[in-house]
MARKOLFI-624402 format. One line per 8 residues: number of its first residue (from 1); for each residue x negated, y, z of N, C-alpha, C, O, CB. Coordinates in steps of 0.1 Angstrom, whole numbers. Atoms other than C-alpha are relative to their C-alpha. Glycine has a CB too. Layout:
NUM> X/Y/Z/X/Y/Z/X/Y/Z/X/Y/Z/X/Y/Z; ...;
//
This chain:
1> -9/4/-11/-780/1112/858/-8/-4/13/-18/-11/12/9/-12/-5; 7/1/-12/-791/1114/895/-1/-14/6/9/-21/7/6/8/8; -1/14/-7/-802/1082/913/7/1/14/4/10/22/-14/-5/2; -9/0/-14/-778/1073/943/-9/-6/10/-12/-18/9/15/-9/-1; 8/6/-12/-799/1068/974/7/-10/7/17/-6/14/-2/10/10; -6/12/-6/-789/1033/988/-4/0/15/-16/0/17/-4/-14/-7; 3/1/-13/-787/1033/1027/6/-12/5/17/-16/2/4/12/7; -7/13/-6/-784/1002/1047/9/2/10/7/11/18/-10/-8/5;
9> -10/0/-9/-754/997/1067/-5/-4/12/-14/-12/13/10/-8/-4; 6/2/-13/-759/997/1104/-2/-16/4/-11/-20/12/9/8/11; -1/13/-3/-751/959/1106/-14/-6/-6/-21/-13/1/14/-8/-6; 14/3/8/-781/954/1081/-11/6/9/-20/-2/13/-1/8/-17; 11/-5/-6/-804/977/1100/-2/-10/14/-13/-14/18/3/16/3; 1/7/-13/-794/958/1133/-7/-13/-3/-16/-16/5/15/-2/6; 7/11/1/-806/925/1117/-16/2/-1/-24/-6/4/6/-6/-10; 13/-3/2/-838/941/1106/-8/3/15/-19/-2/17/1/13/-8;
17> 5/-4/-13/-844/956/1141/-1/-13/8/-11/-15/15/10/11/6; 1/13/-7/-836/922/1156/-14/-7/-4/-21/-12/4/13/-10/-5; 12/6/4/-864/908/1134/-12/6/6/-22/-1/8/-1/0/-13; 11/-6/-5/-888/934/1147/-1/-1/14/-13/-1/19/0/14/-4; 2/0/-15/-881/932/1183/3/-14/8/-1/-15/19/9/12/5; -1/11/-8/-871/896/1193/-13/-6/4/-21/-9/-5/8/-9/-6; 12/5/-4/-900/883/1213/0/-17/-1/-10/-23/4/-3/7/14; -1/16/1/-889/845/1207/-12/-5/-8/-20/-14/-4/14/-5/-8;
25> 8/5/10/-910/840/1177/-12/10/-4/-12/15/-15/8/-3/-11; 11/-11/4/-942/863/1179/-8/-5/-11/-14/4/-18/-10/2/13; 8/2/11/-960/844/1153/8/1/-14/2/-1/-25/-6/-14/1; -8/0/15/-933/848/1126/2/14/-3/13/18/-8/17/-7/-1; -2/-12/2/-940/884/1123/-1/3/-15/-12/0/-21/-8/7/10; 0/-2/15/-933/895/1087/-10/11/-3/-9/22/3/13/3/-6; 12/-8/3/-965/911/1072/4/12/-8/8/11/-20/-11/-8/-9; -1/-13/9/-962/948/1060/-11/-1/-8/-20/5/-2/0/13/6;
33> 12/3/7/-988/940/1034/-4/14/-7/-16/16/-11/1/-13/-11; 4/-13/8/-987/976/1016/5/11/6/16/9/13/4/0/-14; -7/-12/-5/-980/1011/1026/12/2/-4/20/8/4/-6/12/-4; -15/-4/6/-949/1013/1003/8/-10/9/19/-5/14/2/-3/-17; -8/7/-9/-936/983/1024/4/6/13/16/7/18/-7/-12/3; -1/-5/-12/-943/1000/1056/10/13/0/18/16/9/-13/3/5; -8/-13/2/-928/1033/1044/15/-2/-3/24/5/1/-7/9/-12; -15/6/1/-896/1014/1032/7/-1/13/18/4/15/-1/-15/-7;
41> -6/3/-11/-889/1002/1066/2/12/9/12/15/15/-8/-11/5; 1/-12/-8/-901/1034/1084/12/9/-6/17/16/3/-14/6/-2; -10/-8/5/-876/1053/1061/13/-4/5/20/5/10/1/0/-13; -14/4/-5/-846/1032/1071/0/3/16/11/7/20/4/-18/-3; -1/-3/-14/-856/1035/1109/2/14/2/11/18/10/-12/-4/8; -1/-14/0/-860/1072/1104/15/6/-2/20/15/4/-9/5/-11; -15/-3/2/-824/1073/1089/9/-3/11/18/4/16/5/-7/-11; -10/6/-12/-810/1052/1117/-1/11/12/9/14/19/-5/-16/6;
49> 2/-11/-10/-826/1079/1142/7/12/-3/12/19/6/-15/4/1; -8/-11/4/-810/1106/1122/15/-1/3/22/8/8/-2/2/-16; -15/2/-2/-776/1091/1124/4/0/14/16/3/18/4/-13/-7; -3/3/-14/-780/1084/1161/0/15/5/10/18/12/-12/-9/8; 0/-13/-3/-788/1121/1165/13/8/-3/17/18/4/-10/5/-7; -11/-6/5/-757/1131/1147/13/-7/7/25/-3/4/-1/-2/-16; -11/6/-9/-736/1109/1172/6/-12/-4/18/-16/0/11/10/1; -5/13/2/-733/1075/1156/-1/-9/10/-13/-11/13/-5/-5/-10;
57> 1/4/-13/-726/1055/1185/-6/-15/-2/-11/-20/8/14/0/7; 6/13/3/-738/1021/1167/-15/3/-3/-23/-5/0/8/-9/-12; 13/-4/1/-769/1039/1157/-9/2/12/-21/-1/14/0/10/-8; 5/-4/-14/-775/1053/1191/-5/-12/7/-16/-12/12/10/8/8; 2/13/-5/-774/1017/1204/-12/-7/-3/-19/-12/6/10/-7/-3; 12/6/7/-799/1004/1179/-12/7/5/-22/1/9/2/2/-15; 13/-8/-4/-823/1032/1187/-4/-2/13/-16/-4/15/1/15/-1; 5/2/-12/-823/1027/1222/-6/-16/0/-17/-17/6/13/2/10;
65> 4/14/1/-828/989/1215/-14/0/-6/-23/-6/0/11/-9/-8; 12/-1/6/-856/997/1193/-12/6/8/-23/1/9/2/6/-12; 10/-5/-9/-875/1021/1216/-4/-8/13/-15/-9/17/4/13/4; 2/10/-10/-870/996/1244/-10/-10/-5/-18/-15/3/13/-6/5; 10/10/4/-889/972/1222/-15/3/0/-24/-4/3/3/-5/-12; 13/-4/0/-917/994/1217/-7/1/13/-19/-2/15/-1/11/-6; 6/0/-14/-921/999/1254/-2/-12/8/-9/-12/18/8/8/9; 0/12/-6/-917/963/1263/-10/-9/-9/-11/-21/-7/15/-6/-1;
73> 10/8/5/-945/952/1241/4/-7/-15/-2/-17/-19/-4/-11/11; -3/5/13/-929/944/1206/-10/5/-10/-8/16/-15/15/3/-4; 12/-6/10/-959/947/1183/4/3/-14/-4/11/-20/-11/-12/-1; -3/-5/13/-941/951/1150/7/13/2/6/22/-6/8/-11/-9; -6/-11/-3/-919/976/1166/-10/13/2/-9/24/-2/9/-3/13; 9/-9/-2/-950/994/1178/-8/3/-12/-12/14/-13/-7/-2/11; 8/-4/13/-968/993/1145/9/9/-7/5/20/-11/-4/-13/-11; -8/-10/8/-939/1009/1128/2/14/7/5/24/0/12/-5/-3;
81> -3/-12/-8/-934/1036/1155/-15/8/-3/-16/20/-6/4/-3/20; 14/-9/2/-972/1045/1150/0/3/-14/-5/14/-17/-14/-8/4; 1/-2/14/-969/1043/1112/10/12/-2/7/21/-10/4/-13/-9; -9/-12/1/-939/1068/1116/-5/13/5/-4/24/-1/13/-1/8; 7/-14/-5/-958/1093/1137/-12/4/-7/-15/16/-8/-5/-1/14; 12/-3/9/-988/1091/1114/6/7/-14/-1/15/-20/-8/-15/-4; -6/-4/11/-964/1100/1084/8/12/3/10/20/-6/8/-9/-6; -12/-10/-2/-939/1124/1102/13/-5/-5/21/3/-9/-3/12/-8;
89> -12/5/6/-911/1100/1092/8/-2/13/5/-10/22/-1/-14/-10; -11/3/-10/-880/1104/1116/-7/6/14/0/8/25/3/-18/2; 5/-6/-15/-905/1119/1144/-8/10/-6/-11/9/-17/-8/-10/10; 9/-10/4/-928/1150/1142/-13/-8/-2/-16/-17/6/-1/11/10; 13/7/3/-962/1139/1128/-9/4/12/-11/16/16/-7/6/-15; 8/-1/-13/-985/1133/1159/-10/-10/-3/-5/-22/-3/9/-1/14; 11/10/2/-1018/1114/1152/-4/-5/14/-9/-16/14/-12/6/-7; 4/7/-15/-1023/1108/1191/11/-8/2/8/-19/7/-2/10/14;
97> -10/10/-4/-990/1092/1194/-1/-12/-10/2/-23/-7/14/6/0; 2/11/11/-998/1073/1161/-10/-10/4/-9/-22/2/-5/5/-13; 11/9/-4/-1030/1060/1177/5/-7/12/2/-19/14/-14/8/3; -7/7/-12/-1012/1053/1209/8/-14/-3/6/-25/3/9/9/5; -8/11/5/-988/1030/1193/-6/-11/-10/-1/-22/-10/12/7/-8; 7/9/9/-1011/1015/1166/-9/-9/10/-11/-20/7/-9/8/-12; 9/7/-9/-1035/1006/1196/7/-11/7/1/-21/9/-6/8/9; -7/11/-8/-1008/988/1214/2/-12/-8/0/-23/-3/14/5/4;
105> -3/12/9/-999/968/1183/-11/-9/-2/-11/-21/0/4/5/-14; 13/5/4/-1035/962/1173/-5/-11/10/-10/-22/7/-10/12/-2; 6/10/-13/-1045/947/1208/8/-12/1/3/-22/6/2/7/15; -8/11/-1/-1016/924/1205/-1/-8/-14/6/-18/-16/14/4/3; 4/10/13/-1029/910/1169/6/5/-10/6/-2/-20/3/-16/1; -5/-4/12/-1010/930/1144/-11/6/-9/-17/16/-5/10/9/2; 10/-3/9/-1033/933/1114/2/13/-5/-7/21/-5/-2/-9/-10; -4/-15/7/-1015/963/1098/-5/10/9/-10/20/5/17/3/-3;
113> 3/-11/-10/-1020/981/1130/-15/0/2/-20/11/5/8/-1/13; 14/0/-4/-1057/972/1135/-7/7/-13/-17/14/-11/-5/-15/3; 3/-7/11/-1061/984/1098/1/16/2/-9/23/0/9/-5/-11; -3/-13/-1/-1045/1018/1105/-8/8/11/-12/20/11/15/0/3; 9/-6/-12/-1064/1022/1139/-13/2/-5/-19/12/-3/0/-9/14; 12/-2/6/-1096/1016/1121/-2/12/-8/-12/19/-7/-3/-10/-7; 1/-13/9/-1089/1044/1096/1/13/9/-5/23/6/12/0/-11; -3/-11/-8/-1077/1067/1124/-15/4/6/-19/16/4/12/-5/12;
121> 14/-1/-6/-1113/1063/1142/-10/4/-11/-19/12/-9/-5/-13/6; 10/-4/10/-1131/1065/1109/1/14/-6/-8/20/-12/0/-11/-12; -2/-14/4/-1114/1098/1100/2/11/10/5/22/8/10/1/-9; -2/-9/-10/-1112/1112/1133/14/5/3/16/16/9/-7/11/-4; -13/-5/-1/-1074/1114/1133/8/-4/14/12/-16/16/8/-6/-12; -5/4/-13/-1058/1115/1168/-10/-4/11/-6/-5/23/8/-10/-2; 9/5/-8/-1090/1104/1183/-14/7/-5/-15/11/-16/1/-16/-1; 12/-6/5/-1127/1118/1181/-5/-13/-11/-3/-25/-9/-12/4/12;
129> 6/8/10/-1145/1103/1150/-9/-11/7/-18/-8/14/-8/10/-11; 9/12/-6/-1161/1068/1160/-2/-10/-10/6/-19/-10/5/-6/13; 1/11/10/-1175/1047/1133/-2/-14/6/0/-24/0/-12/3/-9; 2/12/-7/-1183/1020/1159/14/-7/1/15/-19/-2/-6/3/13; -12/5/-2/-1147/1017/1168/8/-2/-14/17/-10/-15/7/8/9; -8/3/13/-1135/1020/1132/-6/-13/-6/2/-21/-12/-3/13/-11; 6/14/6/-1159/990/1122/8/-11/6/12/-20/0/-16/-3/4; -5/10/-8/-1145/971/1151/16/-4/-4/20/-15/-3/-3/4/16;
137> -14/4/2/-1109/973/1142/1/-4/-16/7/-14/-19/9/13/4; 0/5/14/-1114/973/1102/-5/-16/-2/1/-24/-8/-9/8/-7; 3/15/2/-1134/941/1106/10/-10/7/12/-21/2/-15/-4/7; -10/8/-5/-1107/927/1128/12/-4/-10/17/-15/-10/5/5/11; -8/0/9/-1083/933/1101/-4/-8/-14/4/-16/-19/2/11/-2; 7/4/10/-1106/925/1072/-3/-17/1/-2/-24/-8/-13/9/0; 2/14/-1/-1115/890/1087/12/-8/0/10/-20/0/-8/-3/10; -12/8/2/-1079/880/1086/8/2/-14/20/-1/-16/9/2/13;
145> -5/-1/15/-1074/889/1049/7/13/-4/13/15/-15/11/-12/-3; -8/-12/5/-1062/923/1049/-9/8/-11/-19/13/-7/4/11/12; 7/-5/11/-1073/936/1014/-6/15/1/-17/18/-3/8/-2/-11; 3/-11/-2/-1074/972/1022/-11/3/11/-20/11/11/12/7/1; 10/-3/-11/-1094/969/1054/-13/-8/-5/-24/-5/0/6/-8/16; 12/8/5/-1119/945/1034/-7/12/-8/-19/15/-6/5/-15/-12; 5/-9/10/-1124/974/1008/-6/11/10/-18/15/9/13/6/-13; 6/-11/-8/-1128/1000/1036/-13/-3/9/-21/5/12/9/4/9;
153> 12/6/-9/-1153/977/1057/-12/1/-11/-23/5/-9/2/-19/6; 12/1/12/-1173/974/1023/-5/15/-2/-17/17/-4/6/-6/-16; 6/-13/1/-1175/1012/1021/-7/4/11/-16/12/10/10/9/-2; 10/-2/-13/-1189/1013/1057/-12/-5/-1/-22/1/2/5/-4/12; 13/8/2/-1215/989/1049/-7/7/-12/-20/8/-11/2/-15/-3; 7/-7/12/-1222/1007/1015/-8/12/6/-19/14/3/12/5/-12; 4/-13/-2/-1226/1041/1032/-9/0/14/-15/10/18/13/10/0; 8/-1/-13/-1241/1028/1065/7/7/10/-1/14/18/-13/6/-3;
161> -7/-5/-9/-1214/1041/1086/5/-10/12/14/-17/10/10/5/-7; -3/7/-11/-1213/1025/1122/-10/-14/-2/-10/-22/7/17/-3/2; 8/12/2/-1237/997/1109/-13/4/-10/-11/13/-18/8/-11/-7; 12/-1/9/-1272/996/1091/6/0/-14/15/-8/-17/-11/-12/2; -3/1/16/-1267/1002/1052/-1/-14/-3/-12/-19/0/-10/10/-9; 2/13/5/-1262/967/1038/8/-4/-14/20/-7/-14/3/-10/12; -7/0/14/-1254/964/1001/6/-14/-2/16/-16/-9/-10/4/-11; -4/13/2/-1251/926/1002/13/-3/9/21/-11/4/-12/-9/4;
169> -13/1/-7/-1222/928/1029/10/10/-6/21/7/-5/-1/1/14; -9/-7/6/-1207/956/1011/6/-6/-12/18/-5/-14/-5/12/-3; -3/7/13/-1208/937/977/10/-11/5/21/-12/-2/-14/-7/-7; -6/9/-5/-1192/908/997/15/4/3/25/-2/-1/-7/-3/11; -14/-6/-5/-1162/928/1012/7/5/-12/19/1/-14/-2/13/11; -7/-4/10/-1155/945/981/4/-11/-9/15/-11/-15/-6/11/-7; -4/14/8/-1155/911/962/12/-7/5/21/-13/-2/-11/-11/0; -12/9/-3/-1130/897/985/11/9/-2/22/6/-6/1/-7/15;
177> -12/-11/2/-1109/928/985/6/-1/-15/18/-1/-18/-6/16/2; -5/1/15/-1108/925/947/7/-12/-5/15/-12/-15/-11/1/-9; -6/15/2/-1098/887/948/11/-2/8/18/-12/6/-10/-12/4; -12/2/-11/-1072/892/975/14/2/-6/15/4/-18/0/11/12; -14/-2/6/-1034/895/970/6/13/2/18/14/2/10/-9/5; -3/-12/-2/-1033/932/975/7/6/-14/9/-1/-23/-12/7/5; -8/-7/12/-1015/957/950/-10/2/-10/-22/-1/-8/6/14/4; 10/-3/12/-1030/967/917/-10/10/3/-21/8/0/7/5/-12;
185> 8/-10/-3/-1043/999/930/-12/-3/11/-23/2/10/9/11/5; 11/5/-9/-1061/981/959/-11/-8/-7/-23/-7/-5/6/-9/11; 10/7/8/-1077/958/935/-9/7/-9/-21/5/-9/6/-10/-7; 7/-9/8/-1087/983/910/-12/7/6/-23/8/1/10/10/-4; 10/-8/-5/-1103/1004/936/-12/-10/7/-24/-6/7/7/10/10; 10/11/-4/-1122/973/951/-10/-3/-11/-22/-3/-9/8/-13/4; 8/2/12/-1134/964/916/-9/11/-3/-20/8/-6/9/-2/-11; 7/-11/3/-1146/999/909/-13/1/9/-24/3/4/10/12/1;
193> 8/-3/-11/-1165/1002/943/-11/-13/-3/-23/-11/-2/8/0/15; 9/11/1/-1180/967/937/-10/1/-12/-22/1/-10/7/-13/-1; 8/-2/10/-1193/972/903/-8/13/-1/-18/13/-9/9/-1/-10; 8/-13/-1/-1206/1007/909/-12/-5/10/-24/-3/6/10/13/7; 11/5/-9/-1226/992/940/-10/-11/-8/-22/-12/-6/6/-6/13; 9/9/7/-1239/964/917/-10/6/-8/-21/1/-9/6/-9/-9; 12/-8/7/-1258/989/896/-12/4/10/-23/8/4/6/14/-7; 10/-4/-9/-1279/996/927/-7/-13/6/-16/-12/15/7/8/9;
201> 5/10/-7/-1286/960/935/-8/-9/-10/-7/-8/-22/12/-8/8; 8/9/9/-1310/933/923/9/-12/-3/19/-14/3/-12/-5/6; -8/13/3/-1298/900/908/1/-9/11/11/-15/13/-7/-7/-11; 0/8/-12/-1308/882/939/9/5/11/16/-3/17/-12/-2/4; -9/-5/-9/-1289/904/961/16/-2/-4/24/-6/5/-3/14/0; -13/3/5/-1257/901/940/4/-15/1/15/-18/5/2/5/-13; 0/13/0/-1262/863/938/3/-5/15/11/-14/17/-12/-5/-5; -3/3/-15/-1263/862/977/14/5/4/21/-1/12/-11/7/10;
209> -13/-6/-4/-1232/885/980/11/-9/-5/20/-13/3/2/15/-5; -9/12/4/-1213/860/958/1/-12/7/11/-18/9/-3/-4/-13; 0/13/-7/-1224/832/976/8/1/15/15/-8/20/-17/-4/2; -5/-2/-14/-1212/847/1010/15/3/-3/23/1/6/-8/12/8; -13/-1/3/-1179/855/993/6/-12/-3/17/-15/2/2/8/-11; -6/14/5/-1172/820/979/1/-6/14/12/-12/16/-11/-11/-11; 1/8/-13/-1181/806/1016/10/7/8/15/0/17/-15/0/7; -9/-8/-12/-1159/832/1035/14/-7/2/20/-11/-8/2/16/-2;
217> -13/6/-3/-1128/819/1052/8/9/9/2/13/18/-1/-13/6; -6/-12/-8/-1101/843/1068/3/-8/14/7/-19/14/13/7/-8; -5/3/-13/-1094/840/1105/16/0/1/22/8/-6/-6/9/10; -16/1/-1/-1057/832/1115/3/13/10/-4/17/19/6/-16/7; -3/-11/-7/-1038/861/1128/16/3/-5/23/-3/-13/-12/12/-3; -13/-5/4/-1005/880/1125/0/13/-8/-6/22/-1/10/1/11; 1/-12/9/-1002/908/1099/9/10/5/10/20/-1/2/-3/-14;
//
């Protein structure tokens, strides 16, 4: 039996978009903690855009509202637009536009946008590859508790990308990512990276990395 796709009614999308764009409570930004969460919202925004193109007047109004929010500095709206450009959801895939909107949101403190921007710089998508900038943005997200950013920051210390190779720092960030509230796949990846690296470390180095992880405290921010 085929699964019926459930679409949000326009009124529900309006409520969601209102959450995305209203500037009154900037610190109450709901955290898109996983790519699945981001994709779900982006899918619904893309569906809204499609209905707007087909002549749905209510959808057209909400799309104008949403695009206005991105231009006026709504950081979560900017984050989702950047995410949509990176995945080609509702818009043609365009990494330069993905970087543009992710940068705008990241500079306003969106942790998820900082993470995505760091990955764009690390992989050279939409921008020239730049490990220093990748480190800058991944660190900003990792220091606020973003588990995938913590793992990726660990990889950069592990490989000496943008920083001198440092197994202690790499192990610490892997350990933090493994202990965080990310999804199972993120935790397993971090555990695998940590345990593989530990085989190359002395017991003293591991003890120091574990001490740093115990003493680490996240900085506050908006995800």
